[in-house]
VOFI-881091 format. One line per 8 residues: number of its first residue (from 0); for each residue x, y, z of C-alpha. Coordinates in steps of 0.2 Angstrom, whole numbers. Example, Ala and Ser with C-alpha at 12.3 -4.5 7.8 and 13.67 -1.06 7.14 Angstrom:
<recs>
0 = 62/-22/39 ~ 68/-5/36
</recs>
This chain:
<recs>
0 = 632/600/515 ~ 648/590/512 ~ 639/575/521 ~ 624/576/509 ~ 636/577/494 ~ 646/562/500 ~ 630/552/502 ~ 623/557/485
8 = 640/552/477 ~ 640/535/486 ~ 622/532/480 ~ 626/537/462 ~ 641/526/462 ~ 630/511/468 ~ 617/515/455 ~ 630/515/441
16 = 638/498/448 ~ 621/490/448 ~ 617/495/431 ~ 633/489/425 ~ 631/472/434 ~ 613/470/426 ~ 620/473/409 ~ 634/461/411
24 = 622/448/417 ~ 611/450/402 ~ 626/450/390 ~ 632/434/398 ~ 649/441/404 ~ 645/440/422 ~ 654/427/431 ~ 649/420/448
32 = 662/410/459 ~ 655/394/467 ~ 659/391/485 ~ 651/382/500 ~ 643/396/510 ~ 636/394/527 ~ 618/402/526 ~ 618/408/544
40 = 635/417/542 ~ 629/424/525 ~ 613/431/533 ~ 622/437/549 ~ 635/447/538 ~ 621/455/528 ~ 611/460/543 ~ 628/467/551
48 = 631/477/535 ~ 614/486/537 ~ 614/488/556 ~ 617/506/556 ~ 603/509/543 ~ 591/498/554 ~ 595/508/569 ~ 592/525/560
56 = 575/518/554 ~ 571/511/571 ~ 568/493/564 ~ 575/477/571 ~ 580/461/561 ~ 581/444/568 ~ 587/428/560 ~ 579/411/564
64 = 582/393/558 ~ 565/385/556 ~ 571/370/567 ~ 579/380/581 ~ 572/392/594 ~ 577/410/595 ~ 594/413/602 ~ 600/395/599
72 = 615/395/587 ~ 622/378/589 ~ 623/369/572 ~ 615/384/562 ~ 630/385/550 ~ 627/366/546 ~ 616/372/532 ~ 626/378/517
80 = 623/382/499 ~ 635/382/484 ~ 635/400/479 ~ 645/416/476 ~ 646/423/494 ~ 649/441/489 ~ 635/443/475 ~ 623/432/485
88 = 625/444/500 ~ 622/458/488 ~ 605/451/483 ~ 600/448/501 ~ 606/466/506 ~ 594/472/492 ~ 579/462/499 ~ 583/467/517
96 = 584/486/512 ~ 567/484/503 ~ 559/477/518 ~ 567/490/529 ~ 560/504/519 ~ 543/498/521 ~ 543/492/539 ~ 535/505/551
104 = 545/512/566 ~ 547/499/579 ~ 544/485/566 ~ 553/469/564 ~ 561/461/549 ~ 561/442/551 ~ 574/431/541 ~ 572/412/542
112 = 580/398/533 ~ 578/379/531 ~ 585/365/520 ~ 578/349/513 ~ 584/336/500 ~ 579/347/485 ~ 582/365/490 ~ 588/378/503
120 = 575/391/507 ~ 578/408/514 ~ 563/419/518 ~ 564/437/522 ~ 548/446/528 ~ 542/462/536 ~ 527/468/545 ~ 524/484/534
128 = 509/487/522 ~ 514/473/510 ~ 514/475/491 ~ 500/483/481 ~ 491/469/471 ~ 494/478/455 ~ 513/479/459 ~ 516/460/462
136 = 518/455/444 ~ 531/469/440 ~ 541/470/456 ~ 557/462/448 ~ 556/472/432 ~ 571/484/429 ~ 566/502/434 ~ 549/497/440
144 = 544/507/455 ~ 529/501/465 ~ 515/511/473 ~ 523/511/490 ~ 541/514/483 ~ 552/527/492 ~ 556/543/483 ~ 574/538/481
152 = 570/521/473 ~ 575/519/455 ~ 569/501/453 ~ 585/492/451 ~ 588/482/468 ~ 575/469/466 ~ 579/466/448 ~ 597/464/452
160 = 593/452/467 ~ 582/441/456 ~ 595/440/442 ~ 609/436/454 ~ 599/422/462 ~ 593/415/445 ~ 611/414/439 ~ 614/402/454
168 = 600/390/450 ~ 589/399/462 ~ 572/407/462 ~ 565/423/470 ~ 547/426/473 ~ 537/440/482 ~ 521/439/490 ~ 510/446/504
176 = 509/438/521 ~ 491/433/525 ~ 493/443/542 ~ 500/458/533 ~ 517/463/527 ~ 529/458/513 ~ 538/441/510 ~ 552/437/499
184 = 556/418/496 ~ 573/413/489 ~ 575/394/485 ~ 592/388/480 ~ 592/371/471 ~ 606/358/473 ~ 614/360/456 ~ 624/376/454
192 = 625/384/436 ~ 638/398/437
</recs>
């Protein structure tokens, strides 16, 4: 019973912190620190933070650079973004957790990234059921719970992720993969507005 109480207390603490952060962003009192962040390192840290949850869910996660083969890491951190490392990782964690909750046992979450002269793109996708068509326009609304949402979801994670990314001159979109599953597309544009 103590472990269940501890788990619920941690969940409530995170919920209240997320609500406070959303309110601060909307009030214009939320400050993001600008730093050059290696995208590969950022993604690896996010995946490492969730490794225990991935194991419990029997879901794997792999990170790929669009210009490298799997397992090749040389030069991966040559791609960087100007962003707040802690809060950007928080946004990515929320997206990864969402994918994990909808990925079947034995499934895989794939994270890829690339960069061109205009933006840096991060794509997070799963091989679960994807989004219900009626949910797609509302996924990033605060407290919105989609058709396939877990019973513990309160509808804050995706709203917070989008607000954090938008505050850093980025965009976050969601779509269904043609072959099945969900896809989140993050684009960070060169000019940072913090």
